[in-house]
C-alpha positions in Angstrom: -16.5 -75.3 43.8 -18.0 -75.0 40.3 -16.6 -72.3 38.1 -18.9 -69.3 38.7 -20.5 -67.6 35.7 -20.3 -63.8 35.5 -22.9 -62.0 37.7 -23.4 -59.3 35.0 -25.1 -56.0 35.3 -25.1 -54.0 32.0 -23.9 -50.5 31.5 -25.2 -48.0 28.9 -23.0 -45.4 27.1 -24.1 -42.8 29.7 -22.8 -45.0 32.6 -26.1 -46.2 34.0 -26.2 -49.7 35.4 -29.1 -52.2 35.2 -29.8 -55.7 36.4 -31.1 -57.9 35.0 -30.2 -56.9 31.5 -32.6 -54.8 29.5 -32.6 -54.2 25.8 -32.4 -50.4 26.5 -31.4 -48.5 29.6 -34.4 -47.9 31.9 -33.0 -44.4 32.6 -32.0 -43.0 29.2 -33.2 -45.4 26.6 -29.7 -46.2 25.2 -28.7 -49.8 24.4 -26.2 -51.4 26.7 -22.6 -51.3 25.6 -20.8 -53.2 28.4 -21.0 -55.3 31.5 -19.9 -55.1 35.1 -19.3 -58.3 37.1 -21.2 -57.7 40.3 -19.4 -60.7 41.9 -16.3 -58.5 42.2 -18.1 -55.9 44.4 -19.8 -55.7 47.8 -23.3 -54.4 48.3 -25.5 -53.1 51.1 -28.8 -54.8 52.2 -31.7 -52.4 51.5 -34.4 -54.7 52.8 -34.9 -58.4 53.5 -37.6 -61.0 54.3 -37.8 -64.5 55.6 -40.2 -67.0 54.1 -41.2 -70.1 56.0 -43.7 -71.6 53.5 -41.4 -72.2 50.6 -42.0 -74.1 47.3 -41.0 -77.7 47.1 -37.2 -78.1 47.0 -36.5 -74.6 48.4 -34.8 -74.4 51.8 -37.0 -73.4 54.7 -36.7 -70.8 56.1 -35.6 -69.0 53.0 -34.1 -65.5 53.6 -34.1 -63.1 50.7 -32.5 -59.7 50.4 -32.6 -56.7 48.0 -29.1 -55.4 47.9 -27.6 -52.3 46.3 -24.2 -52.1 44.7 -22.5 -48.7 44.2 -20.1 -48.8 41.3 -18.4 -45.7 39.8 -21.1 -43.4 41.3 -24.0 -45.4 39.9 -26.2 -47.8 41.8 -27.8 -51.1 40.8 -30.0 -53.4 42.9 -30.4 -57.2 42.9 -32.6 -59.7 44.7 -31.3 -63.0 46.0 -31.1 -65.5 48.8 -28.7 -64.9 51.7 -26.3 -67.4 53.2 -26.9 -66.2 56.8 -29.1 -63.7 58.7 -28.8 -60.1 57.6 -30.1 -56.7 58.7 -30.8 -53.5 56.8 -27.4 -51.9 56.2 -25.4 -55.2 56.3 -22.5 -55.3 53.8 -22.7 -58.5 51.7 -20.7 -60.1 48.9 -22.2 -62.3 46.2 -21.2 -66.0 46.4 -22.0 -68.5 43.6 -24.3 -71.4 44.5 -24.4 -74.3 42.0 -27.8 -75.4 43.5 -30.3 -72.9 44.9 -33.0 -75.5 45.2 -33.4 -79.3 44.9 -33.6 -80.1 41.1 -36.1 -83.0 41.4 -38.6 -81.3 43.7 -41.5 -79.4 42.3 -45.2 -79.3 41.7 -44.9 -80.0 38.0 -42.8 -82.8 36.5 -39.6 -81.5 34.8 -39.9 -81.1 31.1 -36.2 -81.1 30.5 -33.0 -80.2 32.1 -33.1 -77.1 34.2 -30.4 -75.5 36.2 -31.0 -74.0 39.6 -27.7 -72.2 40.1 -27.3 -68.6 40.9 -26.0 -66.1 43.5 -26.5 -65.7 47.2 -25.5 -62.8 49.4 -23.1 -63.5 52.2 -22.4 -61.0 55.1 -18.9 -59.7 55.0 
């Protein structure tokens, strides 16, 4: 397995979490002053969908979920592919995928190196 990067949510001085990173906290307007690695936590599936008409190079069917992490009394949501079927309320953990889609497939020709790594959510 490839070394996984940090799956980072940012925390502002007031403790609010946001993902992806924003220059200021969406709740209070303060700049972030730390990060939390979401890969060290589990989350709950809030909603999910299955697409069967996917872009070139993306698996078919492709199941996506919005998940919610609760960390120190604060919540933060993220969107990502799942590794298996999920339902609302399923507990999942983030797992790193070094390839979320086939690098050479696409509608437009590649203009340079592009990475397609990221995080999927796996039922616990």
